[in-house]
C-alpha positions as CSV (number, residue, x, y, z in Angstrom):
1,M,78.1,92.9,87.9
2,C,76.2,95.0,90.4
3,I,76.6,95.2,94.2
4,L,75.5,97.4,97.0
5,L,77.9,98.3,99.7
6,R,77.2,100.3,102.8
7,M,80.3,102.6,102.9
8,D,79.3,104.1,106.3
9,D,76.1,105.3,107.9
10,T,75.5,107.9,105.3
11,V,76.7,106.6,101.9
12,R,75.7,103.5,99.9
13,V,77.2,102.6,96.6
14,Y,75.9,100.6,93.6
15,Q,78.5,99.3,91.2
16,G,77.5,98.2,87.7
17,G,77.5,98.8,84.0
18,S,80.1,97.8,81.4
19,V,83.0,99.4,83.3
20,E,82.0,98.9,86.9
21,T,81.0,102.5,87.6
22,N,80.0,103.6,91.0
23,G,76.6,105.2,91.6
24,Y,76.0,106.6,95.1
25,L,73.0,106.9,97.4
26,V,72.7,109.5,100.1
27,E,69.5,109.6,102.1
28,G,67.8,113.0,102.3
29,E,64.6,114.4,103.7
30,D,62.5,113.4,100.6
31,G,64.2,110.1,99.6
32,F,67.5,109.3,98.2
33,I,69.9,111.8,96.5
34,V,71.7,109.8,93.8
35,I,75.1,110.7,92.4
36,D,75.5,109.3,88.9
37,A,73.3,106.5,87.4
38,P,75.2,103.5,85.9
39,A,73.3,101.0,83.8
40,G,70.9,98.9,85.9
41,M,70.9,101.1,89.0
42,T,67.1,102.0,88.9
43,D,65.8,98.4,88.6
44,W,68.3,97.2,91.1
45,L,67.3,99.8,93.7
46,L,63.6,98.9,93.2
47,E,64.2,95.2,93.6
48,R,65.6,95.9,97.0
49,R,63.5,98.9,98.0
50,H,60.2,98.7,96.2
51,D,59.1,101.9,98.1
52,A,62.3,103.8,97.3
53,K,62.1,107.4,96.3
54,V,64.7,109.5,94.6
55,S,64.4,113.3,94.9
56,D,67.5,114.5,93.1
57,L,70.0,113.0,90.7
58,L,73.4,114.7,90.5
59,I,75.5,114.0,87.5
60,T,79.3,114.3,87.8
61,H,79.8,114.3,84.1
62,M,78.1,113.1,80.9
63,H,80.4,110.2,80.0
64,F,78.2,107.3,79.0
65,D,79.0,105.0,81.9
66,H,77.8,107.5,84.4
67,I,74.4,108.4,82.7
68,E,73.1,105.2,81.1
69,D,70.3,104.9,83.6
70,V,69.4,108.6,84.0
71,A,66.3,108.6,81.7
72,H,65.0,105.4,83.3
73,M,65.5,106.8,86.8
74,V,63.7,110.0,85.9
75,K,60.7,108.1,84.4
76,Q,60.5,105.9,87.5
77,F,61.0,108.5,90.3
78,G,60.3,111.9,88.7
79,C,63.5,113.1,90.2
80,R,65.2,116.4,89.4
81,V,68.4,116.2,87.3
82,H,71.4,118.5,88.0
83,A,74.5,118.8,85.8
84,H,77.0,121.3,84.5
85,S,75.8,121.0,80.9
86,P,72.7,119.9,78.9
87,Y,72.6,116.4,77.6
88,S,75.0,116.1,74.6
89,E,75.9,113.0,72.6
90,E,79.3,114.5,72.1
91,L,79.9,114.7,75.8
92,T,78.8,111.1,76.4
93,L,81.6,109.7,74.2
94,A,79.0,107.1,73.0
95,K,80.0,107.4,69.3
96,M,83.7,106.8,70.2
97,A,82.8,103.9,72.4
98,R,80.8,102.2,69.6
99,K,83.4,102.9,66.9
100,E,86.7,102.3,68.7
101,W,85.7,99.9,71.5
102,G,82.9,98.0,69.8
103,M,80.5,98.7,72.6
104,K,76.7,98.5,71.9
105,L,75.4,101.6,73.5
106,E,72.0,103.2,73.2
107,I,71.6,106.1,75.6
108,E,68.2,107.7,75.9
109,P,68.5,111.5,76.0
110,F,67.1,113.3,79.1
111,V,66.5,116.9,80.2
112,V,68.7,118.5,82.8
113,D,66.5,120.5,85.2
114,Q,69.3,122.6,86.7
115,L,72.5,123.7,85.0
116,I,75.4,124.4,87.4
117,G,78.0,126.8,86.2
118,S,81.7,127.0,86.6
119,E,81.9,129.1,89.7
120,L,81.8,127.5,93.2
121,H,78.2,127.0,93.8
122,G,76.0,126.1,96.9
123,E,72.7,124.3,97.0
124,T,70.4,122.6,99.5
125,W,69.1,119.2,98.3
126,G,67.4,116.7,100.6
127,G,68.0,119.0,103.6
128,K,71.7,118.8,103.1
129,H,74.0,121.7,102.2
130,W,76.1,120.9,99.1
131,F,79.0,122.8,97.5
132,I,79.7,122.1,93.8
133,H,83.2,122.4,92.3
134,H,83.7,122.6,88.5
135,V,86.9,120.7,87.9
136,P,87.4,120.1,84.1
137,G,90.3,118.2,82.6
138,H,88.9,114.6,82.4
139,S,85.7,116.0,80.8
140,P,84.8,119.7,80.2
141,D,81.7,119.3,82.4
142,S,83.1,117.5,85.4
143,L,81.6,118.5,88.7
144,V,82.6,117.4,92.3
145,Y,79.7,117.4,94.8
146,H,80.8,118.2,98.3
147,L,79.1,117.9,101.7
148,P,81.5,119.9,103.9
149,E,79.5,119.5,107.1
150,E,79.7,115.7,106.7
151,E,83.2,115.7,105.2
152,L,82.0,113.8,102.1
153,M,83.1,114.5,98.5
154,F,81.8,112.7,95.3
155,T,84.5,113.2,92.7
156,G,83.3,111.3,89.7
157,D,86.3,110.7,87.4
158,V,88.2,113.7,88.7
159,L,90.0,112.0,91.6
160,F,90.5,108.4,92.5
161,A,92.4,106.5,95.1
162,G,96.0,106.8,93.9
163,S,95.1,108.3,90.5
164,V,93.2,111.0,88.6
165,G,90.9,110.8,85.6
166,R,92.1,110.1,82.2
167,A,92.9,113.2,80.2
168,D,93.3,111.5,76.7
169,F,89.6,111.7,75.9
170,P,88.1,114.5,73.7
171,G,88.2,117.7,75.9
172,G,90.8,116.3,78.3
173,D,93.6,118.3,79.7
174,L,95.8,116.8,82.4
175,V,97.4,120.1,83.4
176,L,94.0,121.7,83.8
177,L,92.8,118.7,85.8
178,Q,95.7,118.7,88.2
179,K,95.4,122.5,88.7
180,G,91.7,122.2,89.5
181,I,92.3,119.4,92.0
182,Q,95.0,121.4,93.7
183,E,93.1,124.7,93.8
184,R,89.6,123.5,94.5
185,L,89.8,120.2,96.3
186,L,93.0,119.8,98.3
187,N,92.3,122.9,100.4
188,Q,89.2,121.2,101.9
189,G,89.2,119.3,105.1
190,A,92.0,116.7,105.3
191,H,89.6,114.1,106.8
192,T,87.1,114.5,103.9
193,R,86.2,111.1,102.4
194,I,86.5,110.8,98.7
195,Y,83.9,108.7,96.8
196,P,85.1,108.3,93.2
197,G,83.4,107.2,90.0
198,H,85.3,103.9,90.0
199,G,87.2,101.9,92.6
200,P,87.3,102.2,96.4
201,Y,86.8,105.3,98.5
202,T,89.8,107.1,100.0
203,K,90.5,110.2,102.1
204,L,91.7,113.6,100.9
205,A,94.7,113.6,103.2
206,E,95.8,110.3,101.7
207,E,95.7,111.6,98.2
208,A,97.4,114.9,99.1
209,L,100.3,113.0,100.5
210,N,100.6,109.9,98.3
211,N,98.8,110.4,95.0
212,P,101.6,110.4,92.4
213,Y,99.6,112.8,90.1
214,L,99.4,115.4,92.8
215,S,103.0,115.7,94.0
């Protein structure tokens, strides 16, 4: 399954891969900025925009469903890759997925051009000013990409509409995840729109008030 939905005038989302993962497109000065690359996203984009360009690819975390198309996207577009950690098969959970879930996964390794540390970090990509929050607990390398001027936040598997990321995977820690969300995300603008790694978008104010994992 793969779809493209225009979420608003700024964000478009591709949904695909084995667990219907969201990959996002934000238009920048030099082409699209992509947040995560689920399986099939590159070919799908080119089928609809043969002249598409991707300048930067931002990885929220290395779990397999968020990075299956990264190597293909880099080969096609020559885009720069940004992530918390270098490519690691351990972080992808691919071995666990093959052994415990019977999934047939072959992820091509790739090079991360820019490693983003654990401190609050600011960057300019595509003419937009981004802040990056390290929020471990679902995965040790989880990053949230934030456009405060546009009130947009791409949370990967950290925060969902009505839920938070699973903490029962290797490296997971629910207490650490909840603390990170409370300390790093909920103090941002209440009208900030949340674009998660799975499912529909939401707003920060809605999650602060009604998310049962954050009460």
